[in-house]
C-alpha positions in Angstrom: 68.7 109.1 73.6 70.6 107.6 76.4 68.9 106.4 79.6 70.4 109.5 81.5 68.9 111.9 79.0 65.5 110.2 79.2 65.4 110.5 83.0 66.3 114.1 83.0 63.7 115.0 80.3 61.1 113.3 82.4 59.1 115.9 84.3 59.2 114.0 87.5 63.0 114.0 87.7 63.8 117.4 86.0 64.5 119.0 89.4 67.3 116.6 90.1 69.6 118.3 87.6 69.1 121.7 89.2 69.3 120.5 92.9 72.7 121.2 94.5 72.3 118.2 96.7 72.8 115.9 93.7 75.8 117.8 92.2 79.2 116.1 92.2 81.6 117.4 94.9 84.3 119.7 93.5 87.8 118.2 93.4 89.2 120.9 95.7 86.7 120.2 98.4 86.9 116.4 98.2 89.9 116.0 100.4 90.0 117.0 104.1 92.7 119.6 104.7 95.1 118.9 107.5 97.8 121.1 108.9 101.6 120.4 109.2 101.2 118.7 112.6 99.8 115.6 110.9 102.1 115.5 107.8 104.0 112.6 109.3 101.2 110.2 108.7 102.0 110.3 105.0 105.5 108.9 105.4 105.6 107.3 109.0 105.9 103.6 109.2 103.3 103.5 112.0 100.6 104.5 109.6 101.6 102.2 106.8 99.7 98.9 106.4 100.2 96.6 103.5 97.1 95.0 102.2 97.2 91.6 100.3 93.4 91.0 100.0 90.4 93.3 99.8 87.3 92.9 101.9 85.9 90.3 99.5 89.0 88.2 99.6 90.4 89.2 96.1 94.2 89.8 96.0 95.2 93.4 95.9 98.6 95.2 96.1 98.3 98.6 97.8 99.0 100.2 101.2 97.0 102.4 103.5 99.1 105.4 102.7 97.5 105.4 99.3 94.1 105.7 101.0 95.4 108.5 103.2 96.6 110.5 100.1 93.2 109.9 98.5 91.2 111.3 101.4 93.6 113.9 103.1 95.6 116.8 101.7 98.0 119.3 103.4 96.5 122.7 103.6 98.0 125.1 101.0 100.0 127.2 103.4 101.4 124.1 105.1 102.2 122.3 101.9 104.5 125.2 100.8 106.1 125.0 104.2 106.5 121.2 104.0 108.2 121.5 100.6 110.7 124.1 102.0 111.2 122.0 105.1 111.8 118.8 103.1 114.4 120.7 101.0 116.1 121.9 104.2 116.2 118.4 105.6 117.8 117.0 102.4 120.5 119.7 102.5 121.2 118.9 106.2 121.5 115.2 105.6 123.9 115.9 102.6 126.0 118.0 104.9 126.0 115.4 107.6 127.1 112.7 105.1 129.9 114.9 103.7 131.1 115.7 107.3 131.1 112.0 108.2 133.0 111.1 104.9 135.7 113.7 105.6 136.1 112.5 109.2 136.6 108.9 108.0 139.1 109.9 105.3 141.4 111.7 107.8 141.7 108.8 110.1 
């Protein structure tokens, strides 16, 4: 038997397996839901920090936006809106680029 099974079979610790305080948090509830007002923090340069060493001095290569994505998630209704908004923005950008390109070609 493994050490974990021995602990759970012990009468003194058998209540730990049934106690909800010791259950692992579900994946859906693990992240804090934020609304569309704060979605800029995922891609804004003001919120992005680049780390070269961790708190113990070991070299690492990650940014603070990875931490933000680990702990925060857009709420379901807002994530649908954000996807449609981002599609609209890309379409608008393409139209502006085409309009600029046509204007330059005429002159």
